C-alpha positions as a printed Julia matrix, in Angstrom:
580×3 Matrix{Float64}:
  24.85  117.39  -11.48
  27.72  119.77  -12.06
  28.1   122.99  -10.1
  28.8   124.79  -13.38
  25.24  123.97  -14.51
  23.49  124.53  -11.17
  20.86  127.26  -11.4
  21.29  129.76   -8.58
  24.27  131.94   -7.68
  26.34  131.81   -4.5
  28.09  134.81   -3.05
  30.18  135.84   -0.06
  28.54  139.0     1.29
  25.77  138.71    3.9
  22.58  140.44    2.7
  21.82  143.49    4.82
  18.15  142.62    5.27
  18.79  139.12    6.69
  18.43  139.17   10.47
  19.07  135.5    11.22
  21.76  133.16    9.93
  19.52  130.66    8.17
  17.95  133.41    6.07
  21.35  134.84    5.13
  22.89  131.47    4.28
  19.93  130.35    2.18
  20.07  133.57    0.16
  23.87  133.46   -0.14
  23.85  129.77   -1.02
  21.42  130.07   -3.93
  18.57  128.26   -2.19
  15.81  130.81   -2.66
  15.03  134.23   -4.08
  12.86  136.99   -2.7
   9.73  137.61   -4.78
   7.56  139.7    -2.48
   6.94  140.31    1.2
   6.96  136.81    2.75
   7.07  135.13   -0.68
  10.07  133.26   -2.12
  10.93  131.11   -5.12
  12.97  127.96   -4.49
  16.09  127.23   -6.51
  16.93  123.57   -7.31
  19.17  123.23   -4.24
  16.36  124.02   -1.81
  13.84  122.04   -3.83
  16.02  118.94   -3.41
  16.05  119.51    0.36
  12.3   120.07    0.65
  11.57  117.08   -1.61
  13.54  114.86    0.77
  11.69  116.29    3.77
   8.4   115.6     1.98
   9.47  112.01    1.28
  10.29  111.43    4.95
   6.89  112.85    5.86
   5.16  110.6     3.33
   6.97  107.53    4.65
   5.76  108.17    8.19
   2.23  109.22    7.24
   1.85  106.12    5.06
   3.26  103.98    7.89
   0.36  105.02   10.13
  -2.22  104.33    7.4
  -2.44  107.87    6.07
  -3.83  108.28    2.56
  -2.52  111.15    0.44
  -5.06  113.49   -1.15
  -4.91  116.98   -2.62
  -7.19  119.86   -1.73
  -7.64  123.01   -3.83
  -5.68  126.15   -3.0
  -8.68  128.3    -3.95
 -12.0   127.58   -2.28
 -15.48  129.13   -2.42
 -16.27  131.2     0.64
 -19.39  129.17    1.43
 -17.23  126.29    2.73
 -15.73  128.63    5.32
 -19.12  130.2     5.99
 -20.35  126.7     6.89
 -17.69  126.37    9.57
 -18.09  129.99   10.72
 -14.47  130.85   10.05
 -15.09  133.12    7.06
 -16.06  135.86    9.48
 -14.19  134.8    12.63
 -10.71  134.53   11.1
  -9.01  137.89   10.76
  -7.1   139.49    7.91
  -4.71  136.5     7.69
  -7.36  134.89    5.45
  -7.14  136.3     1.94
 -10.64  136.91    0.6
 -11.46  137.9    -3.0
 -14.15  137.62   -5.63
 -13.86  135.85   -8.97
 -14.96  137.25  -12.35
 -18.58  136.26  -11.7
 -18.62  138.01   -8.33
 -18.52  134.83   -6.25
 -16.72  135.15   -2.92
 -13.52  133.07   -2.76
 -10.61  132.49   -0.4
  -7.01  131.28   -0.63
  -6.55  128.31    1.67
  -4.4   128.95    4.73
  -5.55  125.65    6.26
  -7.87  122.92    4.99
 -10.17  121.6     7.73
 -13.23  122.68    5.75
 -11.95  121.07    2.55
 -11.2   117.83    4.41
 -14.74  117.6     5.79
 -16.18  118.5     2.39
 -14.16  115.73    0.73
 -15.31  112.85    2.93
 -18.7   113.76    4.41
 -20.63  111.8     1.76
 -18.16  108.91    1.81
 -18.07  108.38    5.59
 -21.77  108.09    6.46
 -21.5   104.79    8.35
 -19.35  103.74   11.29
 -17.84  100.94    9.19
 -15.78  103.52    7.27
 -13.94  104.68   10.41
 -11.27  105.43   11.49
  -9.24  106.91    8.64
  -6.67  109.63    8.03
  -6.1   111.72    4.91
  -3.19  114.06    4.32
  -1.79  116.4     1.69
   1.41  118.33    0.94
   0.21  121.59   -0.51
   0.96  125.27   -1.06
  -0.94  127.6     1.23
  -1.28  131.34    1.73
  -1.56  133.14    5.05
  -1.46  136.92    4.9
   0.94  137.4     7.8
   1.12  140.94    9.11
   4.85  140.7     9.86
   6.61  138.05    7.75
  10.23  137.72    8.84
  13.38  135.62    8.96
  13.24  134.16    5.47
  11.38  130.85    5.43
  10.69  130.93    9.18
   7.62  133.16    8.85
   6.24  133.64    5.35
   2.94  134.31    3.64
   3.1   131.59    0.99
   4.38  128.2     2.11
   4.29  124.45    1.59
   2.69  122.45    4.37
   1.8   118.89    5.15
  -1.56  118.8     6.87
  -3.36  115.63    7.89
  -6.89  115.07    9.18
  -8.08  111.97   11.01
 -11.73  111.02   11.56
 -12.98  108.86   14.46
 -16.18  107.55   15.99
 -15.11  108.16   19.6
 -12.86  110.37   21.69
 -11.03  107.26   22.91
 -10.18  106.27   19.34
  -8.96  109.8    18.58
  -6.73  109.79   21.66
  -5.27  106.44   20.65
  -4.47  107.67   17.14
  -3.23  111.03   18.46
  -0.52  109.15   20.37
   0.43  107.27   17.18
   0.77  110.57   15.3
   2.73  111.99   18.23
   5.29  109.23   17.76
   5.25  109.57   13.96
   6.14  113.23   14.29
   9.02  112.41   16.59
  10.3   109.98   13.96
   9.97  112.57   11.17
  12.15  115.1    12.97
  14.61  112.43   14.04
  14.92  111.14   10.47
  15.46  114.69    9.25
  18.41  115.05   11.6
  16.9   117.26   14.3
  16.21  114.92   17.24
  16.58  117.93   19.56
  13.02  119.02   18.69
  10.84  119.02   21.83
   7.08  118.83   22.24
   5.2   121.44   24.24
   1.58  121.84   25.24
   0.07  124.67   23.2
  -2.98  126.83   22.64
  -5.33  125.61   19.91
  -6.03  129.14   18.68
  -8.3   129.51   15.67
  -8.04  125.76   15.02
 -10.17  124.97   18.04
 -10.19  121.67   19.89
  -9.46  120.45   23.37
  -5.79  119.43   23.23
  -2.82  120.42   21.12
   0.95  120.1    21.05
   3.65  121.96   19.18
   7.01  120.61   18.09
   9.68  123.18   18.89
  13.28  123.45   17.78
  14.98  125.33   20.6
  17.11  128.17   19.26
  17.82  131.73   20.47
  16.4   133.18   17.23
  13.02  131.46   17.65
   9.97  133.68   17.73
   8.07  131.57   20.26
   8.71  131.58   23.99
   8.89  128.08   25.47
   8.31  127.43   29.16
  10.47  124.57   30.48
  10.84  123.1    33.95
  14.41  122.27   34.95
  13.22  119.7    37.5
  10.52  117.74   35.65
   9.18  117.14   32.14
   6.77  120.09   32.09
   6.95  121.97   28.76
   4.49  124.43   27.25
   4.28  127.27   24.79
   4.06  130.64   26.56
   0.54  131.05   25.16
  -0.66  127.93   26.99
   1.67  127.82   30.03
  -0.1   127.94   33.39
   1.13  130.74   35.63
   1.39  129.63   39.24
   2.29  132.5    41.57
   2.93  132.52   45.3
   2.71  136.04   46.71
   4.59  136.7    49.93
   2.07  138.44   52.18
   3.12  141.3    54.45
   0.46  140.44   57.01
  -0.63  144.08   57.18
  -3.46  145.88   55.46
  -3.68  149.6    54.91
  -6.5   152.06   54.64
  -7.77  152.65   51.12
  -6.75  156.16   50.1
  -7.15  158.11   46.87
  -3.98  160.12   46.32
  -2.99  162.6    43.66
  -0.42  161.28   41.15
   0.02  164.08   38.62
   1.41  163.16   35.21
   1.98  159.55   36.32
   0.43  157.32   33.67
   2.74  154.29   33.77
   3.29  151.83   36.59
   6.94  152.82   36.75
   6.07  156.53   37.05
   3.44  155.88   39.73
   5.68  153.63   41.83
   8.57  156.09   41.58
   6.3   158.96   42.64
   4.81  157.02   45.57
   8.12  155.32   46.46
   6.46  151.92   46.32
   7.42  148.57   44.78
   6.23  147.54   41.32
   5.49  144.1    42.81
   2.74  145.68   44.95
   1.05  147.53   42.09
  -1.85  146.66   39.8
  -1.34  147.28   36.07
  -4.21  147.7    33.6
  -3.94  146.55   29.98
  -6.92  147.55   27.83
  -8.39  145.86   24.76
 -11.6   146.09   22.77
 -13.86  143.37   21.39
 -13.66  143.08   17.62
 -17.42  142.48   17.43
 -18.7   145.61   19.15
 -15.75  147.64   20.46
 -16.57  146.98   24.13
 -13.62  147.61   26.45
 -11.93  144.64   28.09
  -9.37  145.28   30.83
  -6.85  142.78   32.11
  -5.35  143.58   35.52
  -1.99  142.03   36.43
   0.67  142.63   39.04
   2.9   145.49   37.92
   5.92  143.3    37.14
   3.94  140.86   34.95
   2.76  141.04   31.34
  -0.63  140.16   29.89
  -0.83  136.92   27.92
  -3.08  138.1    25.1
  -3.93  134.57   23.96
  -5.2   133.58   27.41
  -7.27  136.76   27.61
  -8.71  136.24   24.13
  -9.74  132.69   25.04
 -11.54  133.96   28.13
 -13.34  136.68   26.2
 -14.32  134.1    23.59
 -13.73  136.29   20.56
 -11.11  138.38   18.8
  -9.77  141.39   20.71
  -7.4   144.2    19.76
  -5.44  146.88   21.7
  -7.83  149.59   22.75
  -8.04  153.16   21.61
  -9.31  155.12   24.61
 -11.11  158.2    23.3
 -12.03  161.35   25.2
 -15.68  160.3    25.49
 -14.81  156.82   26.82
 -15.74  155.79   30.34
 -12.14  154.81   31.03
  -9.38  157.28   31.88
  -6.14  156.31   30.14
  -3.26  155.83   32.57
  -5.48  155.8    35.67
  -7.54  152.61   35.32
  -8.12  150.37   38.34
 -10.47  147.55   39.38
 -12.08  149.47   42.27
 -15.29  151.21   41.09
 -14.46  150.57   37.46
 -17.25  151.67   35.07
 -20.0   149.09   34.7
 -19.84  149.0    30.9
 -16.32  147.58   31.08
 -15.47  143.87   31.25
 -12.47  143.22   33.47
 -10.41  140.26   34.65
  -8.1   139.95   37.66
  -4.97  137.9    37.12
  -3.77  135.28   39.6
  -0.66  137.4    40.17
  -2.85  139.77   42.23
  -4.36  137.12   44.47
  -3.48  137.46   48.14
  -1.75  140.83   47.97
  -2.51  142.79   51.15
  -2.11  146.28   49.8
  -1.68  147.43   46.22
  -1.45  150.62   44.21
  -4.01  150.88   41.41
  -5.64  153.49   39.2
  -8.57  155.41   40.68
 -10.49  155.74   37.39
 -10.02  159.47   37.79
  -7.62  161.75   35.95
  -4.42  162.27   37.96
  -5.27  159.93   40.88
  -4.39  156.45   42.13
  -5.48  154.36   45.1
  -3.04  153.15   47.71
  -3.85  150.45   50.24
  -6.25  148.64   47.88
  -7.07  145.19   49.2
  -8.94  143.27   46.52
 -10.49  140.75   48.91
 -11.78  143.56   51.15
 -12.64  146.26   48.64
 -14.11  144.26   45.74
 -17.25  142.15   45.84
 -16.08  138.51   45.81
 -13.2   138.95   43.37
 -12.44  136.06   41.03
  -8.94  135.43   39.71
  -8.02  133.99   36.33
  -4.75  133.16   34.62
  -4.1   135.86   31.99
  -0.4   136.6    32.55
   2.85  135.42   30.99
   5.06  133.02   32.92
   8.46  134.34   34.01
  11.88  132.8    34.61
  12.03  131.28   38.08
   8.26  130.86   38.37
   6.66  127.92   40.14
   6.22  124.86   37.94
   2.52  123.89   37.81
   3.57  120.24   37.58
   6.22  119.67   40.27
   5.65  122.83   42.34
   9.3   123.92   42.34
  10.57  127.37   41.39
  12.38  125.94   38.4
  10.75  127.46   35.32
  13.09  128.51   32.5
  12.05  130.5    29.43
  13.71  129.64   26.12
  13.1   130.58   22.5
  12.0   128.14   19.83
  10.79  127.73   16.26
   7.55  125.81   15.76
   8.19  123.1    13.16
   4.99  121.1    13.61
   1.71  120.89   15.51
  -1.01  118.39   16.3
  -4.57  119.11   17.5
  -7.5   117.17   18.87
 -10.22  119.1    17.06
 -13.24  117.19   18.35
 -16.49  117.91   16.48
 -15.86  121.62   15.85
 -15.88  121.25   12.05
 -18.0   118.15   11.5
 -20.82  119.6    13.6
 -20.65  123.04   11.98
 -20.63  121.5     8.51
 -23.24  118.83    9.31
 -21.06  115.79    8.67
 -22.65  112.77   10.34
 -22.41  109.0    10.39
 -24.75  106.26   11.54
 -23.33  104.32   14.5
 -23.8   100.62   15.22
 -27.08  101.41   17.02
 -28.51  103.31   14.06
 -28.02  106.71   15.72
 -26.63  109.75   13.92
 -23.31  111.01   15.34
 -20.75  113.65   14.47
 -17.27  112.29   13.65
 -14.43  113.4    15.9
 -11.39  114.9    14.17
  -7.68  115.27   14.7
  -5.37  117.59   12.76
  -1.6   117.31   12.21
   0.6   119.87   10.42
   4.24  120.39    9.41
   5.63  123.41    7.54
   8.1   122.02    4.99
  10.0   125.2     4.12
  10.11  126.34    7.71
  11.48  122.95    8.69
  14.28  123.28    6.12
  15.17  126.75    7.38
  15.03  125.57   11.0
  17.46  122.76   10.23
  19.88  125.32    8.79
  19.44  127.43   11.91
  20.27  124.45   14.11
  23.08  123.06   11.95
  25.39  125.65   10.4
  28.7   127.38   10.88
  29.89  130.77    9.66
  30.54  129.32    6.19
  27.22  127.65    5.41
  24.69  124.92    6.29
  25.81  121.58    7.73
  23.04  119.42    6.31
  22.13  116.07    7.88
  22.72  113.49    5.17
  19.07  112.38    5.15
  17.89  115.72    3.74
  21.07  117.2     2.21
  20.66  118.44   -1.37
  23.53  116.13   -2.36
  25.25  113.49   -0.26
  28.71  114.16   -1.74
  30.47  117.1    -3.34
  33.38  116.18   -5.58
  35.9   118.97   -6.12
  38.43  118.87   -8.95
  40.96  121.55   -8.03
  42.74  121.59  -11.41
  40.41  120.92  -14.31
  43.23  121.99  -16.62
  45.41  119.13  -15.34
  44.76  116.04  -17.48
  45.41  113.48  -14.74
  43.46  115.39  -12.11
  40.47  115.89  -14.39
  40.59  112.29  -15.56
  40.61  110.84  -12.04
  37.86  113.18  -10.91
  35.68  112.36  -13.93
  36.19  108.64  -13.36
  35.27  108.91   -9.66
  32.2   111.0   -10.53
  30.92  108.26  -12.84
  31.63  105.5   -10.31
  29.82  107.31   -7.52
  26.81  108.0    -9.73
  26.69  104.36  -10.8
  26.85  103.32   -7.16
  23.71  105.35   -6.41
  25.49  108.14   -4.56
  23.99  111.6    -4.97
  26.99  113.65   -6.02
  27.47  117.2    -7.23
  30.67  117.72   -9.19
  32.63  120.97   -9.27
  35.09  120.97  -12.17
  35.04  124.71  -12.83
  38.21  126.65  -13.56
  38.11  128.67  -10.33
  40.41  129.24   -7.39
  40.32  126.56   -4.65
  39.1   129.13   -2.13
  36.09  130.03   -4.26
  35.35  126.35   -4.9
  35.47  125.47   -1.2
  33.39  128.52   -0.3
  30.64  127.37   -2.67
  30.94  123.82   -1.32
  30.41  125.09    2.22
  27.26  126.92    1.12
  25.92  123.82   -0.66
  26.66  121.92    2.54
  27.01  118.33    1.26
  27.89  116.11    4.27
  30.83  114.45    2.43
  33.46  116.24    0.37
  35.99  114.57   -1.93
  38.9   116.69   -3.16
  40.97  115.58   -6.16
  44.11  117.66   -6.68
  47.51  117.23   -8.35
  49.22  117.39   -4.95
  47.1   114.58   -3.51
  47.5   112.5    -6.65
  51.26  112.58   -6.21
  50.57  110.27   -3.29
  47.88  108.41   -5.32
  45.26  109.69   -2.85
  42.21  111.91   -2.64
  41.16  113.89    0.41
  37.81  112.97    1.97
  36.26  115.13    4.68
  32.88  115.65    6.26
  31.15  119.02    6.35
  31.06  118.95   10.15
  34.86  118.4    10.17
  34.59  115.16   12.15
  36.36  113.22    9.4
  39.45  114.16    7.38
  41.29  111.34    5.62
  43.72  110.82    2.75
  42.33  107.79    0.9
  43.98  105.87   -1.97
  42.28  106.66   -5.26
  41.29  103.03   -5.91
  39.6   102.86   -2.48
  37.81  106.22   -2.68
  34.52  104.92   -4.06
  34.14  102.29   -1.34
  35.27  104.7     1.38
  32.61  107.2     0.32
  29.91  104.51    0.26
  30.94  103.28    3.72
  31.03  106.82    5.08
  27.6   107.53    3.61
  26.23  104.37    5.26
  27.81  105.4     8.57
  26.21  108.88    8.47
  22.81  107.41    7.67
  23.23  104.87   10.49
  23.93  107.7    12.93
  20.66  109.33   11.88
  18.74  106.05   12.18
  20.14  105.42   15.65
  18.25  108.51   16.82
  14.9   107.32   15.44
  12.66  105.8    18.09
  10.55  102.72   17.47
   6.75  102.82   17.68
   5.48  101.72   21.08
């Protein structure tokens, strides 16, 4: 391939609408083009990267006995009605009707399609276990797509589904997939990806893990312990709080707090600490609009995912109307209206005396003691973990919050889908059973963008050689010089014949422009042929990460490049763990 023929333009200026570096570099480098909100087309450069990622994924999925299939993008609604998700999933699921009026959906995930594909095939225990996977376009109508390929509406994803006759067999295979995922990210050049316990969300199931690339621009909060191996997504992280008790209780008093509707206003007015206050966060059930209140200590935030899981259905931030039983800004757990569901967070447990709303316009309680003033209060974990919190694993105050990008996930789904869709098999005793499922996903485009985010400089991506669009970029600095062009052409042919993926820039442009484009293409190895170097019968060979810069005799250049390529691949392979 020659740069002169490469479809997709490269330019210097950073696009004004690109918030993170990977988005800016992939637009500037001619990797993708904006089509619509959260929708992009891929130029050849990015397609070469994603194809290599897909090949790595296929290698590892095939190595653990995965069988590749292909599900439809468009599915009839009745499949999702069988599982119950047609109604339970929110507006992320794109619903429409076809010309005959039949209800249809665009697939955002394919559990239903997987069950539909194999439920007639796998009717006896002798067919189990097995795993099927696909690499497919999907559509998820994200409310806030952002950051280029990091969060989009249309995307390419590898999703795999395993089927088992027992929980023990699922757990055994889950560990195999866990290791396969580690190998995928290691082969792709991002061994720094970490696994965290996560919330299963709309997927369901009893256990799930996410694979996170730690980066300050990540949209997920990751809870890490600095003393042990505890790691979890903020949505699933257990909040362990030790309140320091004063040893003194106060009399419950209802005091006037005019125009004080926030915790900060109330505590400032009463000259009390936020840590001894009770904050109310109000939601409503999506099914019937019933109010749900989460109470947390004033310096903590509600973890909406934890609260939603407790409620058992979708919730949304409440709109408190004038005829509601709740009084906005003055809501508290003491004598709260009976038509309201409320939960007390563990951050409130053990506090001797707190400030809380009095459920009366313009008033708050002081001296509220939940153990004394409420009837057998129960505490649940519905708050977000904070820096310096107590680790639920080792018990030390060593929790650290970092940001990360989710590049993969695995779930133990159990019988959620097989039972709902009436998929059964006959076991060895002749009894009908529901198969137990696992689910394993990787976003291909997001993974490519995440790699750029982790490996770039101000000039462009620094691609790992295993997924780089080209392994080598050959630059001829003077195409109008007969000797220079001749040597560069000859080396181009030799490298191609040797099986090296090389992109050749022989355009009549300034060296600065040529090198700027080379940085944006990001090939791990660069070979520069110039009249000045040829005076010494040499070419200059460098690596994109600047770890290598050598003047190599022209006749040795081909072998040097092949050896350097082998060395870079060996460095990648040295990071890939063996199956246990």
